[in-house]
C-alpha positions in Angstrom: -39.9 422.2 155.3 -41.5 423.1 152.1 -44.2 421.1 150.3 -41.7 420.1 147.7 -39.3 418.7 150.2 -42.1 416.7 151.9 -43.2 415.3 148.6 -39.6 414.2 147.7 -39.2 412.6 151.1 -42.6 410.8 150.7 -41.5 409.4 147.3 -38.2 408.2 148.8 -40.0 406.4 151.6 -42.5 404.9 149.2 -39.7 403.6 146.9 -37.9 402.2 149.9 -41.0 400.5 151.1 -41.6 398.9 147.7 -38.0 397.7 147.6 -38.2 396.1 151.1 -41.5 394.3 150.1 -39.9 393.0 146.9 -36.8 391.7 148.8 -39.0 390.1 151.5 -41.2 388.4 148.8 -38.2 387.2 146.9 -36.7 385.7 150.0 -40.0 384.0 150.9 -40.3 382.4 147.5 -36.7 381.3 147.6 -37.2 379.6 151.0 -40.5 378.0 150.0 -39.1 376.5 146.8 -35.8 375.2 148.4 -37.0 374.0 151.8 -39.3 371.0 151.6 -42.1 370.4 154.1 -42.0 366.6 153.4 -40.3 364.1 151.2 -41.4 360.7 150.0 -42.0 358.2 147.2 -45.1 357.1 145.4 -45.4 354.0 143.1 -47.7 353.7 140.2 -48.3 354.5 136.6 -48.0 358.0 135.1 -51.3 358.4 133.3 -51.0 362.0 132.4 -48.0 364.3 131.9 -48.0 367.5 130.0 -46.7 371.1 129.8 -49.4 373.5 130.8 -50.0 377.2 131.1 -50.5 380.4 129.1 -47.7 382.5 130.4 -45.9 380.3 132.9 -45.3 376.9 131.3 -45.1 374.1 133.9 -45.0 370.3 133.6 -47.9 368.7 135.5 -48.6 365.0 135.9 -50.9 362.4 137.5 -49.6 359.2 138.9 -52.2 356.4 139.2 -51.5 354.4 142.3 -53.0 350.9 143.0 -52.3 350.2 146.6 -53.9 346.7 146.5 -55.1 344.8 143.4 -58.8 345.3 143.0 -58.8 348.5 145.0 -60.0 351.9 143.7 -57.0 353.7 142.2 -55.8 356.9 143.8 -54.4 359.8 141.8 -51.3 361.6 142.9 -51.0 365.1 141.2 -47.5 366.5 140.9 -45.4 369.1 139.2 -41.9 368.9 137.8 -39.2 371.7 137.5 -36.1 369.6 136.7 -35.5 368.9 132.9 -33.7 365.7 133.7 -36.8 364.4 135.6 -39.1 365.5 132.8 -37.1 363.3 130.4 -37.2 360.4 132.8 -41.0 360.6 133.2 -41.6 361.0 129.5 -39.5 357.9 128.8 -41.4 355.9 131.5 -44.9 356.4 130.3 -46.9 353.2 130.5 -44.5 351.6 132.9 -44.6 351.1 136.7 -42.6 354.0 138.2 -41.3 355.0 141.6 -41.6 358.8 141.9 -39.6 360.6 144.5 -41.1 363.9 145.5 -40.8 366.9 147.8 -43.8 368.8 149.2 -43.5 372.6 149.2 -46.3 374.4 151.0 -47.1 378.1 150.6 -46.0 378.6 147.0 -47.5 382.0 146.2 -48.3 381.5 142.4 -48.9 378.7 139.8 -45.9 379.9 137.8 -43.7 377.4 139.8 -46.2 374.5 139.5 -49.9 373.9 140.0 -49.3 371.3 142.7 -47.4 371.5 146.0 -45.8 368.2 145.2 -42.7 368.4 143.0 -41.1 365.2 141.5 -37.4 365.0 142.3 -36.7 361.7 140.6 -38.3 358.9 138.7 -37.2 355.3 138.4 -38.8 352.6 136.2 -39.6 349.5 138.2 -40.6 347.1 135.4 
């Protein structure tokens, strides 16, 4: 084998390795975003909801929960990917809301959302 043949073979192996890594990464992201670790509901008042980010724009919010009157409020930070849910949350500002969510652990970048909790639905309770 000549040096040129070895170089061409090394380039082919390198390109194949990059392709395999890209396919594995894409598969991992697909699984993490579509398979939820947990699901649930939180009830409270959306106190902050905005579109954030320089390059990757995501909708981020905070739900203020009051478990018992007089107790210290707790914040629930969430992200939203669905445009329908974004509209529901925007129209429910200032009202008591039941927020259905899914938790997705291991998301590799903030381009999908800054939180691991993603709002799946919002219902006004008042």
